[in-house]
Backbone as CSV, one residue per row, in Angstrom:
resi,resn,N_x,N_y,N_z,CA_x,CA_y,CA_z,C_x,C_y,C_z
1,MET,-18.641,26.507,-9.182,-19.910,27.210,-9.320,-20.842,26.267,-10.144
2,ALA,-21.695,25.555,-9.489,-22.515,24.572,-10.207,-23.868,25.107,-10.488
3,GLY,-24.427,24.774,-11.653,-25.755,25.107,-11.968,-26.005,26.595,-12.027
4,PHE,-25.066,27.400,-12.450,-25.200,28.807,-12.485,-26.079,29.273,-13.697
5,SER,-27.165,29.978,-13.305,-28.036,30.484,-14.312,-27.399,31.661,-15.033
6,ALA,-27.198,31.528,-16.342,-26.297,32.419,-17.104,-27.032,33.178,-18.211
7,TYR,-28.301,33.484,-17.999,-29.097,34.132,-19.115,-28.440,35.520,-19.443
8,GLY,-28.234,35.786,-20.735,-27.601,36.963,-21.163,-26.088,36.819,-21.238
9,THR,-25.526,35.705,-20.923,-24.052,35.522,-20.899,-23.650,35.016,-22.299
10,ILE,-22.515,35.642,-22.701,-22.042,35.323,-24.071,-20.773,34.500,-24.012
11,LEU,-20.620,33.466,-24.809,-19.402,32.686,-24.971,-18.684,33.096,-26.241
12,ARG,-17.408,33.438,-26.028,-16.587,33.756,-27.234,-15.432,32.720,-27.242
13,ILE,-15.125,32.304,-28.460,-14.004,31.330,-28.669,-13.143,31.929,-29.723
14,ASP,-11.813,31.982,-29.409,-10.843,32.566,-30.331,-10.401,31.409,-31.233
15,MET,-10.906,31.362,-32.387,-10.542,30.335,-33.396,-10.059,31.092,-34.605
16,ALA,-8.852,30.637,-35.141,-8.263,31.243,-36.260,-8.049,32.766,-36.070
17,GLY,-7.716,33.044,-34.806,-7.390,34.467,-34.423,-8.563,35.398,-34.353
18,ALA,-9.827,34.868,-34.328,-10.952,35.689,-34.259,-11.781,35.308,-33.037
19,GLY,-11.938,36.239,-32.066,-12.743,35.992,-30.878,-14.205,36.163,-31.144
20,ASN,-14.831,35.274,-31.885,-16.197,35.427,-32.321,-17.161,35.000,-31.183
21,ALA,-18.266,35.727,-31.123,-19.327,35.368,-30.236,-19.966,34.087,-30.801
22,VAL,-19.915,33.031,-30.052,-20.365,31.705,-30.525,-21.775,31.366,-29.994
23,ALA,-22.023,31.739,-28.782,-23.315,31.321,-28.215,-23.694,32.145,-27.083
24,GLU,-25.025,32.161,-26.836,-25.580,32.705,-25.604,-25.860,31.601,-24.620
25,LEU,-25.225,31.629,-23.445,-25.278,30.557,-22.495,-26.467,30.672,-21.650
26,THR,-26.951,29.522,-21.293,-28.133,29.416,-20.342,-27.768,28.782,-19.019
27,ASN,-26.655,28.033,-19.012,-26.268,27.351,-17.785,-24.747,27.049,-17.793
28,ILE,-24.140,27.258,-16.617,-22.713,26.975,-16.554,-22.415,26.115,-15.276
29,SER,-21.615,25.130,-15.371,-21.201,24.384,-14.236,-19.679,24.277,-14.192
30,GLY,-19.103,24.539,-13.063,-17.643,24.547,-12.876,-17.152,25.949,-12.690
31,PRO,-15.848,26.116,-12.619,-14.842,25.068,-12.702,-14.688,24.371,-11.337
32,SER,-14.231,23.130,-11.347,-14.072,22.389,-10.163,-12.482,22.275,-9.887
33,VAL,-11.969,23.179,-9.154,-10.542,23.276,-8.899,-10.060,22.313,-7.846
34,SER,-8.946,21.671,-8.021,-8.454,20.764,-7.032,-6.944,20.847,-7.016
35,VAL,-6.306,20.346,-5.952,-4.905,20.379,-5.810,-4.380,18.912,-5.682
36,ASP,-3.335,18.638,-6.545,-2.736,17.319,-6.409,-1.904,17.308,-5.120
37,THR,-1.732,16.104,-4.477,-0.853,15.946,-3.365,0.257,14.961,-3.716
38,ILE,1.459,15.237,-3.165,2.576,14.389,-3.484,3.066,13.716,-2.148
39,ASP,3.133,12.367,-2.186,3.613,11.695,-1.045,5.154,11.796,-0.956
40,VAL,5.585,12.458,0.091,7.074,12.622,0.255,7.614,11.703,1.356
41,SER,6.793,10.724,1.735,7.330,9.725,2.751,8.334,8.796,2.143
42,THR,9.463,8.745,2.713,10.581,7.806,2.292,11.221,7.296,3.527
43,HIS,11.996,6.268,3.339,12.731,5.709,4.519,13.619,6.757,5.224
44,ASP,14.048,7.683,4.434,15.001,8.639,5.052,14.280,9.891,5.525
45,SER,13.019,10.014,5.282,12.273,11.206,5.766,11.219,10.948,6.830
46,TRP,11.190,9.672,7.286,10.214,9.416,8.403,10.570,10.382,9.557
47,ARG,9.525,10.742,10.278,9.728,11.617,11.427,9.864,10.712,12.706
48,HIS,10.518,11.367,13.714,10.639,10.614,14.989,9.263,10.629,15.678
49,GLY,8.852,9.417,16.018,7.531,9.290,16.702,7.690,9.162,18.203
50,ALA,6.978,8.228,18.755,7.023,8.024,20.233,8.331,7.527,20.723
51,VAL,8.768,7.924,21.891,9.967,7.504,22.535,9.794,6.162,23.122
52,VAL,10.602,5.168,22.693,10.527,3.865,23.300,11.156,3.879,24.733
53,GLY,12.183,4.697,24.853,12.868,4.746,26.129,14.378,4.585,26.007
54,ALA,15.034,4.717,27.183,16.531,4.578,27.236,16.877,3.141,27.010
55,VAL,17.971,2.887,26.225,18.367,1.540,25.867,19.856,1.434,26.142
56,THR,20.306,0.226,26.311,21.705,-0.147,26.385,22.014,-1.157,25.398
57,PHE,23.262,-1.477,25.092,23.725,-2.366,24.062,24.681,-3.387,24.663
58,THR,24.568,-4.609,24.123,25.529,-5.658,24.552,26.211,-6.167,23.310
59,ASN,27.517,-5.821,23.144,28.181,-6.163,21.907,28.386,-7.681,21.724
60,GLY,28.476,-8.451,22.913,28.728,-9.869,22.755,27.631,-10.590,22.044
61,THR,26.400,-10.095,22.199,25.231,-10.756,21.560,24.536,-9.865,20.507
62,ASN,25.052,-8.669,20.398,24.519,-7.716,19.441,23.005,-7.395,19.673
63,VAL,22.671,-7.239,20.983,21.289,-6.992,21.340,21.146,-5.589,21.862
64,VAL,19.928,-5.044,21.755,19.595,-3.830,22.365,18.706,-4.135,23.490
65,ASN,18.940,-3.578,24.669,18.256,-3.937,25.947,17.316,-2.780,26.315
66,ARG,16.083,-3.202,26.601,15.109,-2.261,27.133,14.006,-3.111,27.773
67,VAL,13.833,-3.103,29.073,12.798,-3.898,29.726,11.385,-3.471,29.289
68,GLY,10.674,-4.396,28.815,9.265,-4.086,28.366,9.213,-3.052,27.248
69,HIS,10.076,-3.204,26.280,10.198,-2.184,25.197,8.895,-2.106,24.356
70,GLY,8.108,-3.175,24.187,6.852,-3.111,23.538,6.951,-3.134,22.004
71,LEU,8.173,-3.316,21.476,8.367,-3.329,20.022,8.029,-4.718,19.478
72,VAL,7.739,-4.740,18.202,7.551,-5.981,17.503,8.477,-6.051,16.265
73,ASN,8.766,-7.216,15.795,9.616,-7.368,14.555,9.009,-6.508,13.396
74,GLY,9.842,-5.776,12.696,9.410,-4.997,11.692,9.272,-3.456,12.023
75,ASN,9.089,-3.188,13.311,9.015,-1.778,13.753,10.294,-1.042,13.299
76,VAL,10.206,0.254,12.997,11.303,1.051,12.544,11.625,1.993,13.648
77,ILE,12.910,2.026,14.016,13.391,2.879,15.130,14.664,3.591,14.789
78,SER,14.928,4.596,15.584,16.271,5.311,15.408,16.747,5.516,16.796
79,PHE,18.014,5.873,16.938,18.664,6.082,18.200,19.116,7.537,18.315
80,GLN,18.812,8.162,19.451,19.137,9.547,19.739,19.939,9.615,21.021
81,LEU,20.933,10.505,21.135,21.790,10.514,22.245,21.234,11.411,23.342
82,GLY,21.358,10.981,24.573,21.125,11.821,25.720,22.387,12.400,26.187
83,VAL,22.385,13.033,27.394,23.660,13.607,27.938,24.646,12.505,28.205
84,GLY,25.843,12.655,27.670,26.897,11.667,27.865,26.757,10.378,27.085
85,GLY,25.712,10.298,26.295,25.422,9.054,25.514,26.426,8.865,24.347
86,ALA,26.621,7.658,23.991,27.398,7.303,22.825,26.936,5.955,22.244
87,LEU,26.826,5.860,20.954,26.410,4.659,20.334,27.592,3.690,20.082
88,PRO,27.289,2.394,20.013,28.349,1.492,19.529,28.897,1.977,18.150
89,ALA,30.127,1.784,17.886,30.744,2.325,16.713,30.048,1.942,15.385
90,GLU,29.414,0.824,15.347,28.806,0.369,14.100,27.379,0.919,13.876
91,LEU,26.813,1.621,14.882,25.485,2.249,14.719,25.611,3.703,14.429
92,SER,24.617,4.280,13.871,24.699,5.709,13.442,23.493,6.433,13.942
93,LEU,23.666,7.717,14.259,22.555,8.610,14.505,21.811,8.991,13.204
94,ASN,20.563,9.387,13.364,19.773,9.815,12.239,19.664,8.763,11.112
95,ARG,19.728,7.484,11.556,19.525,6.439,10.606,18.388,5.534,11.117
96,TRP,17.600,4.917,10.270,16.475,4.117,10.651,16.853,2.650,10.590
97,TYR,16.463,1.950,11.650,16.775,0.510,11.741,15.425,-0.287,11.953
98,TYR,15.416,-1.487,11.455,14.286,-2.391,11.575,14.525,-3.325,12.741
99,VAL,13.473,-3.509,13.528,13.554,-4.472,14.643,13.490,-5.866,14.143
100,ILE,14.368,-6.781,14.674,14.331,-8.151,14.325,14.661,-8.909,15.632
101,ASN,14.295,-10.197,15.597,14.603,-11.081,16.698,14.220,-10.496,18.064
102,ARG,13.044,-9.963,18.142,12.629,-9.293,19.416,12.306,-10.354,20.474
103,ALA,12.655,-10.040,21.692,12.208,-10.747,22.905,11.561,-9.714,23.772
104,ALA,11.047,-10.189,25.010,10.298,-9.235,25.838,11.124,-8.084,26.217
105,ASP,12.446,-8.270,26.450,13.278,-7.147,27.016,14.467,-6.810,26.109
106,THR,14.571,-7.535,24.960,15.699,-7.242,24.122,15.235,-7.315,22.656
107,PHE,16.058,-6.766,21.758,15.818,-6.958,20.331,17.122,-6.657,19.609
108,GLN,17.129,-7.036,18.317,18.328,-6.759,17.448,17.768,-5.818,16.323
109,VAL,18.735,-5.262,15.603,18.326,-4.358,14.482,18.935,-4.777,13.234
110,SER,18.307,-4.404,12.113,18.774,-4.654,10.795,18.627,-3.366,9.936
111,LEU,19.300,-3.256,8.874,19.227,-2.137,7.901,18.050,-2.326,7.008
112,THR,17.539,-3.513,6.849,16.409,-3.841,5.973,15.394,-4.706,6.738
113,PRO,14.178,-4.675,6.224,13.152,-5.550,6.915,13.541,-6.976,6.924
114,GLY,13.693,-7.588,8.158,14.019,-8.997,8.266,15.452,-9.343,7.742
115,GLY,16.280,-8.333,7.646,17.681,-8.516,7.040,18.618,-9.033,8.071
116,ALA,19.932,-8.868,7.690,20.980,-9.332,8.567,21.118,-8.490,9.771
117,ILE,21.627,-9.134,10.874,21.808,-8.425,12.169,22.912,-7.418,11.989
118,VAL,22.671,-6.214,12.507,23.779,-5.302,12.607,24.637,-5.612,13.862
119,THR,25.870,-5.959,13.621,26.734,-6.364,14.746,27.557,-5.138,15.200
120,PHE,27.942,-5.131,16.458,28.734,-4.026,17.000,29.767,-4.531,17.957
121,THR,30.796,-3.828,18.078,32.000,-4.287,18.835,32.251,-3.592,20.185
122,ASP,31.362,-2.681,20.552,31.390,-2.114,21.857,30.000,-1.833,22.340
123,ASP,29.891,-1.508,23.605,28.537,-1.332,24.233,28.037,0.081,24.208
124,GLY,28.757,1.021,23.660,28.299,2.413,23.737,28.335,2.834,25.191
125,SER,27.609,3.918,25.490,27.466,4.358,26.819,26.166,5.099,27.011
126,ALA,25.698,5.228,28.255,24.423,5.866,28.544,24.630,7.421,28.348
127,THR,23.619,8.092,27.895,22.198,7.675,27.721,21.910,7.685,26.289
128,VAL,21.273,6.634,25.766,20.819,6.595,24.381,19.304,6.219,24.452
129,ASN,18.517,6.979,23.645,17.109,6.738,23.656,16.686,6.204,22.255
130,ALA,15.742,5.276,22.276,15.255,4.774,20.976,13.926,5.446,20.727
131,HIS,13.704,5.748,19.424,12.444,6.375,18.995,11.773,5.493,17.875
132,ARG,10.536,5.369,17.941,9.794,4.762,16.840,9.679,5.746,15.698
133,ALA,9.588,5.296,14.445,9.306,6.129,13.361,7.837,6.501,13.360
134,GLY,7.554,7.700,13.037,6.110,8.165,12.937,5.393,7.264,11.928
135,ALA,4.131,6.940,12.179,3.357,5.984,11.435,2.590,6.697,10.271
136,PHE,2.617,7.980,10.138,1.749,8.661,9.139,2.590,9.129,7.971
137,ARG,1.975,8.907,6.776,2.652,9.418,5.556,2.535,10.926,5.616
138,GLU,3.462,11.532,4.870,3.484,12.935,4.749,3.343,13.389,3.279
139,PHE,2.579,14.491,3.136,2.329,14.969,1.764,2.601,16.455,1.636
140,VAL,2.893,16.909,0.451,2.978,18.313,0.194,1.940,18.591,-0.987
141,ALA,1.620,19.897,-1.064,0.651,20.255,-2.128,1.432,20.297,-3.419
142,GLY,0.785,19.748,-4.468,1.439,19.761,-5.826,0.801,20.792,-6.690
143,LEU,0.607,20.393,-7.990,0.077,21.305,-9.009,-1.437,21.439,-8.780
144,ILE,-1.976,22.643,-9.218,-3.394,22.909,-9.181,-4.027,22.483,-10.507
145,ASP,-5.145,21.721,-10.385,-5.910,21.339,-11.550,-7.119,22.185,-11.570
146,ALA,-7.230,23.031,-12.640,-8.338,23.926,-12.830,-9.647,23.258,-13.151
147,GLY,-9.623,22.017,-13.434,-10.817,21.214,-13.626,-11.526,21.467,-14.925
148,GLU,-12.792,21.273,-14.983,-13.565,21.245,-16.184,-14.760,22.226,-16.045
149,ILE,-15.073,22.866,-17.070,-16.282,23.705,-17.132,-17.266,23.180,-18.175
150,SER,-18.474,23.075,-17.733,-19.544,22.572,-18.666,-20.534,23.742,-18.840
151,PHE,-21.087,23.875,-20.087,-22.062,24.919,-20.296,-23.112,24.506,-21.316
152,GLU,-24.265,25.169,-21.255,-25.323,24.877,-22.169,-25.787,26.229,-22.724
153,GLY,-26.380,26.299,-23.928,-26.812,27.491,-24.450,-27.387,27.341,-25.895
154,ASN,-27.488,28.477,-26.540,-27.977,28.500,-27.917,-26.942,29.146,-28.809
155,LEU,-26.643,28.488,-29.926,-25.623,28.928,-30.857,-26.088,30.217,-31.517
156,ILE,-25.197,31.188,-31.584,-25.428,32.390,-32.262,-25.152,32.251,-33.761
157,ASP,-23.996,31.579,-34.062,-23.615,31.280,-35.429,-23.443,29.820,-35.563
158,VAL,-24.378,29.115,-36.242,-24.348,27.660,-36.317,-23.078,27.191,-37.016
159,THR,-22.467,28.010,-37.844,-21.220,27.531,-38.577,-20.094,27.240,-37.586
160,GLN,-20.204,27.916,-36.372,-19.137,27.697,-35.372,-19.060,26.280,-34.838
161,SER,-20.189,25.636,-35.001,-20.267,24.233,-34.498,-19.253,23.323,-35.230
162,ASP,-19.139,23.636,-36.577,-18.188,22.801,-37.373,-16.762,23.038,-36.904
163,GLU,-16.458,24.306,-36.517,-15.082,24.637,-36.079,-14.846,24.014,-34.732
164,ILE,-15.865,23.926,-33.890,-15.658,23.315,-32.530,-15.452,21.770,-32.738
165,MET,-16.217,21.197,-33.713,-15.964,19.775,-33.933,-14.588,19.530,-34.542
166,ASP,-14.118,20.419,-35.378,-12.786,20.321,-35.896,-11.735,20.390,-34.768
167,ALA,-12.028,21.222,-33.775,-11.114,21.373,-32.681,-11.022,20.064,-31.844
168,ILE,-12.139,19.399,-31.736,-12.136,18.131,-31.005,-11.310,17.138,-31.840
169,VAL,-11.527,17.005,-33.135,-10.813,16.080,-33.969,-9.316,16.357,-33.958
170,ASP,-8.958,17.669,-33.980,-7.524,18.028,-33.999,-6.946,18.175,-32.629
171,ARG,-7.804,18.042,-31.586,-7.366,18.139,-30.187,-6.652,19.404,-29.914
172,ASP,-7.241,20.502,-30.444,-6.675,21.860,-30.277,-6.932,22.410,-28.919
173,VAL,-6.034,23.298,-28.513,-6.259,24.083,-27.307,-6.803,25.413,-27.796
174,LEU,-8.055,25.829,-27.270,-8.699,27.020,-27.756,-8.747,28.025,-26.597
175,GLU,-8.881,29.267,-26.980,-9.013,30.368,-26.005,-10.484,30.755,-25.831
176,PHE,-11.023,30.616,-24.603,-12.337,30.804,-24.295,-12.544,32.080,-23.418
177,GLU,-13.694,32.752,-23.656,-14.021,33.917,-22.855,-15.509,33.901,-22.617
178,ILE,-15.871,33.961,-21.391,-17.297,34.019,-21.000,-17.590,35.448,-20.435
179,GLU,-18.558,36.178,-21.095,-18.903,37.515,-20.670,-20.182,37.460,-19.952
180,PHE,-20.217,37.870,-18.670,-21.462,37.903,-17.910,-22.140,39.229,-18.021
181,PRO,-23.438,39.296,-17.884,-24.160,40.575,-18.048,-23.726,41.627,-17.082
182,GLU,-23.298,41.230,-15.879,-22.788,42.252,-14.934,-21.461,42.826,-15.138
183,GLY,-20.792,42.287,-16.250,-19.456,42.843,-16.591,-18.351,41.892,-16.210
184,GLU,-18.547,40.888,-15.419,-17.476,39.928,-15.093,-17.106,39.097,-16.327
185,GLU,-15.860,38.663,-16.363,-15.371,37.809,-17.478,-14.605,36.659,-16.953
186,TRP,-14.759,35.535,-17.546,-13.869,34.337,-17.354,-13.067,34.153,-18.615
187,SER,-11.727,34.065,-18.481,-10.901,33.769,-19.597,-10.028,32.525,-19.307
188,PHE,-9.981,31.606,-20.189,-9.225,30.360,-19.949,-8.895,29.705,-21.230
189,ASP,-7.848,28.908,-21.252,-7.531,28.036,-22.364,-8.113,26.666,-22.027
190,GLY,-8.552,25.926,-23.058,-9.193,24.676,-22.785,-9.223,23.743,-23.905
191,ILE,-9.478,22.473,-23.653,-9.658,21.497,-24.715,-11.055,20.985,-24.605
192,VAL,-11.743,21.079,-25.758,-13.180,20.598,-25.789,-13.198,19.103,-25.686
193,THR,-13.767,18.612,-24.624,-13.885,17.144,-24.358,-15.285,16.621,-24.728
194,GLY,-16.187,17.426,-24.915,-17.581,16.966,-25.346,-18.400,18.071,-25.956
195,PHE,-19.152,17.723,-26.977,-19.940,18.745,-27.659,-21.115,18.150,-28.259
196,GLU,-22.326,18.626,-27.997,-23.565,18.068,-28.528,-24.498,19.191,-28.917
197,VAL,-25.099,19.057,-30.096,-26.032,19.993,-30.654,-27.413,19.380,-30.718
198,SER,-28.426,20.136,-30.250,-29.770,19.602,-30.304,-30.588,20.163,-31.430
199,ALA,-31.656,19.610,-31.766,-32.511,20.012,-32.881,-33.006,21.425,-32.628
200,PRO,-33.191,22.200,-33.740,-33.704,23.569,-33.614,-35.020,23.612,-32.914
201,HIS,-35.181,24.650,-32.087,-36.440,24.885,-31.344,-36.646,26.403,-31.185
202,ASP,-37.782,26.860,-31.664,-38.080,28.294,-31.611,-37.016,29.130,-32.396
203,GLY,-36.478,28.535,-33.407,-35.513,29.255,-34.191,-34.149,29.271,-33.595
204,LYS,-33.899,28.492,-32.595,-32.562,28.433,-31.888,-32.080,27.044,-31.955
205,ILE,-30.756,26.909,-32.035,-30.109,25.662,-32.036,-29.356,25.514,-30.689
206,GLY,-29.837,24.615,-29.835,-29.248,24.474,-28.525,-27.984,23.576,-28.609
207,PHE,-27.158,23.671,-27.620,-25.975,22.895,-27.569,-25.526,22.728,-26.112
208,SER,-24.691,21.706,-25.841,-23.995,21.537,-24.577,-22.504,21.172,-24.835
209,ALA,-21.667,21.600,-23.991,-20.236,21.337,-24.175,-19.539,21.217,-22.865
210,SER,-18.439,20.540,-22.872,-17.540,20.440,-21.686,-16.139,20.775,-22.117
211,VAL,-15.434,21.479,-21.276,-14.124,21.935,-21.681,-13.141,21.699,-20.468
212,LYS,-12.035,20.965,-20.733,-11.045,20.782,-19.792,-10.070,21.967,-19.788
213,VAL,-10.007,22.687,-18.639,-9.191,23.911,-18.538,-7.735,23.507,-18.402
214,THR,-6.889,24.102,-19.241,-5.498,23.917,-19.110,-4.787,25.211,-18.776
215,GLY,-3.846,25.178,-17.825,-3.209,26.357,-17.346,-4.055,27.047,-16.302
216,GLU,-3.639,28.344,-16.047,-4.337,29.094,-15.008,-5.431,29.953,-15.614
217,PRO,-6.695,29.760,-15.144,-7.811,30.601,-15.665,-7.805,31.916,-14.964
218,GLU,-8.510,32.867,-15.624,-8.709,34.206,-15.053,-10.231,34.295,-14.829
219,LEU,-10.603,34.290,-13.526,-11.999,34.294,-13.162,-12.257,35.588,-12.376
220,VAL,-12.618,36.694,-13.079,-12.836,37.942,-12.441,-14.167,38.559,-12.680
């Protein structure tokens, strides 16, 4: 909620166990809530992508055969069995292999990029299909960041500014409550990250502040 006109809105801060009215707010910006994302892509969690096609194996030369396979060195593939299919004994299902030594219609595989050739002692049997690894990273939603709230207003009790400054120096977590004229309330814990007092005008001392919200706010 950016640029919210907040005339008649009261800010209370619980300092030393007293939820004193500190200021009458004139403007509020925030909170800007966001969600962290976590990259869960690993070698073992790649998804099966496009099907390369049915392949055969030649144990004498340790090559995988597929006419016009279209793979390049470094591609990541896995093998899946069709009806009646069997892999050579040294290869495994649900394991990712790197393409090496590719030719137009054959290639070899390694357990690491550009690594040693995986050798096998039998040809397996049809049908075995090769799959590319999916090329897209995968993410899950992580923790929610409640963001920052900024506000401006006029101090009701100027002595509270000293306590707010002390909170900045001590890096305290304070309890905030914003009371709107219509009866809504915002309650949240936060760390004051910025505080500025302006010169008195018309008998009022203006201020601006920014607060980093910690934990889950109650915005009702």
